[in-house]
Each structure stands twice: as C-alpha cells, then as structure tokens.
C-alpha positions as CSV (number, residue, x, y, z in Angstrom):
1,M,28.0,-91.6,257.3
2,T,24.8,-92.1,255.2
3,L,22.7,-95.1,255.6
4,I,21.2,-96.6,252.5
5,A,18.8,-99.5,252.1
6,V,19.3,-101.7,249.0
7,V,16.7,-104.2,247.8
8,G,18.0,-106.1,244.8
9,A,21.1,-106.2,242.6
10,H,23.1,-104.3,245.2
11,L,22.5,-106.9,248.0
12,D,25.5,-108.9,249.2
13,G,26.4,-111.5,246.7
14,Q,24.4,-109.9,243.8
15,P,25.9,-108.6,240.6
16,L,26.0,-104.8,241.6
17,N,27.2,-105.2,245.2
18,H,30.7,-104.2,244.1
19,Q,29.3,-100.6,243.6
20,L,29.0,-100.5,247.3
21,T,32.1,-102.5,248.3
22,S,34.4,-100.6,245.9
23,R,33.3,-97.4,247.8
24,R,34.2,-99.0,251.2
25,A,30.6,-99.2,252.2
26,R,30.0,-101.1,255.5
27,F,27.3,-103.6,255.9
28,V,25.1,-102.7,258.8
29,A,22.2,-105.0,258.9
30,R,19.6,-107.1,257.1
31,T,16.0,-106.0,258.0
32,E,12.6,-105.3,256.3
33,T,10.5,-102.4,255.2
34,A,7.2,-101.6,256.9
35,P,4.4,-103.4,255.0
36,L,3.8,-100.4,252.7
37,Y,5.5,-101.5,249.6
38,R,5.0,-103.6,246.5
39,M,8.0,-105.0,244.5
40,F,8.2,-105.8,240.9
41,A,10.6,-107.7,238.6
42,L,11.8,-105.1,236.2
43,R,13.0,-105.9,232.6
44,T,16.6,-104.8,233.1
45,D,20.1,-106.2,232.6
46,P,21.1,-107.3,235.2
47,P,17.7,-108.2,236.5
48,K,16.6,-105.8,239.3
49,P,13.4,-105.2,241.4
50,G,11.4,-102.0,241.4
51,L,10.0,-101.0,244.8
52,V,7.0,-98.7,245.2
53,R,5.3,-97.4,248.2
54,V,1.5,-97.8,248.1
55,V,-1.3,-96.0,249.8
56,D,-1.7,-97.2,253.5
57,G,-3.8,-100.2,253.7
58,E,-3.7,-101.0,249.9
59,E,-4.2,-104.6,249.2
60,G,-1.1,-106.5,248.0
61,A,1.4,-104.5,250.0
62,G,4.0,-106.1,252.1
63,A,7.3,-106.0,254.0
64,I,10.3,-106.4,251.8
65,E,13.7,-107.6,252.9
66,V,16.5,-104.9,252.6
67,E,20.1,-104.6,253.6
68,L,21.4,-101.5,255.2
69,W,24.8,-100.1,254.3
70,D,26.8,-97.2,255.5
71,L,28.6,-94.9,253.0
72,D,30.6,-91.8,253.6
73,P,28.9,-88.7,252.0
74,A,31.2,-88.5,249.0
75,A,30.9,-92.2,248.3
76,F,27.1,-91.9,248.7
77,A,27.0,-89.0,246.2
78,S,29.1,-90.9,243.6
79,F,27.0,-94.0,244.1
80,V,23.7,-92.1,243.6
81,D,25.1,-90.5,240.4
82,E,25.5,-94.0,238.8
83,I,21.9,-95.1,239.4
84,P,20.0,-95.4,236.1
85,S,16.4,-94.6,235.5
86,P,13.9,-95.9,236.3
87,L,15.5,-96.4,239.8
88,G,16.3,-93.6,242.2
89,I,16.8,-92.9,245.9
90,G,13.9,-91.9,248.1
91,R,13.0,-92.5,251.7
92,L,11.9,-96.0,252.8
93,V,10.0,-96.7,256.0
94,L,11.5,-99.7,257.9
95,D,9.6,-102.2,260.1
96,D,10.7,-100.2,263.3
97,D,9.1,-97.0,261.7
98,S,12.4,-95.4,261.1
99,D,13.1,-94.1,257.6
100,V,16.3,-94.3,255.6
101,A,17.5,-93.5,252.1
102,G,16.8,-96.3,249.7
103,F,16.0,-97.6,246.3
104,V,12.6,-96.6,244.8
105,C,11.3,-97.0,241.3
106,E,9.6,-94.6,238.8
107,P,6.0,-95.8,238.1
108,Y,6.4,-95.9,234.3
109,A,8.7,-98.9,234.6
110,L,6.0,-101.0,236.3
111,H,3.9,-101.3,233.1
112,G,4.2,-105.0,232.2
113,A,6.4,-105.9,235.2
114,Q,5.6,-108.9,237.3
115,D,4.5,-108.1,240.9
116,I,6.8,-110.1,243.2
117,T,5.8,-108.7,246.5
118,E,4.5,-112.1,247.7
119,Y,8.2,-113.3,247.8
120,G,9.0,-110.8,250.5
121,G,12.5,-109.9,248.9
122,W,14.7,-110.2,245.9
123,R,16.7,-113.2,247.2
124,A,13.6,-115.2,247.9
125,Y,12.2,-114.4,244.4
126,L,15.3,-115.5,242.8
127,A,15.5,-118.7,244.7
128,A,11.9,-119.5,243.8
129,T,12.2,-118.7,240.1
130,R,15.7,-119.6,239.0
131,P,16.5,-123.2,237.9
132,G,18.8,-125.3,239.9
C-alpha cells in the first residue's frame, strides 16, 4: 500500500474525496505536518489549497492538518495521473518527523493567492470564511 497525505479538496467530506474512495482508499489517520509549511487558497474550481515547504525557521510557517489515506500501487498511480497543475505529489514531513507522499503546489500558482497558514488547515479556513 502507498500512504498519501491530503490537505484540501480530497479530505473526507470535501468535493474531491470521491477520487480516493472510488479507488477503495482506506482512511488511516488525521494528523499534522511538521511546522515547515505555508498554505495558500488557490483560485481553482473547486477551491483548493496549495501547500509549500519553506526554509527551516522561515517566519509564517506552521503545522497544517492532513489526512492520511492508503492506496494500492495501481490506484495510487491512477490517482496521481489525474492531479492537475499547479498541484503535484511530493514528500511531506509530518509532526512525528516521518515523511509521506502528499500534495504540494508549484510556486507560480501562489502569485495573488491568499496565505491561509494561520488557520492550520483547509477545514478551519473554510469554517472561518464561509457564510452560515
């Protein structure tokens, strides 16, 4: 099995989670990254965050909530093949210093994007900014 960390529209209950569940992915845990990341609200449809790793000690970095999902290798390959730019899969460092495959963002997409790191995760950002 291949473990993958998701941070936004693929989280449980979010609009793209079906791309995991339709591949029989198994939810493993909810955890956080190490405090080495910044997250931005991208201008995509559906809305998605962009996660970027920063230089160690850079001001504004924080820990970001992630979900870990297990996929068999063929399902992982087909899942990754559907990921549109500016997102991709890289290695994320978790709060226990382990690293896993996970969503990262190409820097060009951050131009004009809102830094939402302070929310600590996509769900918290949506809860704070969506009406109702």
